[in-house]
N, C-alpha and C positions, 0 to 999 in steps of 0.2 A: 850321036853314033852308039848304038849298042851292040854289045858285043855277043857274037855265036853262043850258042847253047855248048857247054862240054859234057862229058858223060862223068858219070861216077868213076870210071876206072882214072881218069884225069884229074880229081882232087886228092890233094894229099892227106896225110896222117894228120890229126888233128884240125882241121878245117871242116867247117860246119855248109851245109849247100842245102837247095830247096829242089824239090824235084820238079820238073817242067811237064813232062810227057815222056812216054816210053817208045822207042824205034822198033824196028824189024823184029820183034821177038814172041816167042811162042804166047799163043793167048792163054793156055793153062798155066804157063808159069807166071805171066803177068796179073791175071786175076789171082793167082795164090798171093803176090808180092801186096796187092791193093787188098785182100781179105784179112792182110798181117797190118794193114795201116800204111801202106808205104805208097801213099796216092797224089798225084798232082798237087801242089802246096806244101805239102809236109817237108819240114826242115830236119835234118838229120846230121848227125856227126860221124865223120870217118873216126872210128877209134883205131884200128892196126891191120896191115897185112899179113898173112902168113910170108915167112922167108923167102920163097919163090913167088912170092906177088898173088897168090889164090890160095884160098878166098879172100876177100876182104870183110871186114866185119866192122857194121854199123850201128848206130844207137839212133834209137828214135822212140818217143811215145813210152818211156819208162822201160824198155827192153833192148836186147842187143839183136842183131841179124846177123846171118852170114851170107854172102851173095859171091856167086860162082865169077870170077873176071870177066869171061865171056858174056856174060847175062849183062854185067857193070857197064859193060861197051855200049848196050843198048839204051841206058837208061840218060836220059837227056836232063842237065842239071844245070843250076846257076850258083856259084859264092854268095854266101850269105855275110 
């Protein structure tokens, strides 16, 4: 039995995850994320969240990226 995909917003700080696919997200924003290397299959680490939970900072491919929580709820990931 497989577990359903999680959202990026559900991954705890310090954990690693792999991008599965993007949900209902603005095409331009999805393309921007993909152009920065956040493509399906990419493994990333959740570094930290701002005090109120937004934005979320992740690290991947040698750099850090901050994502809005609203968009992070549309990213489907699996824990690694």
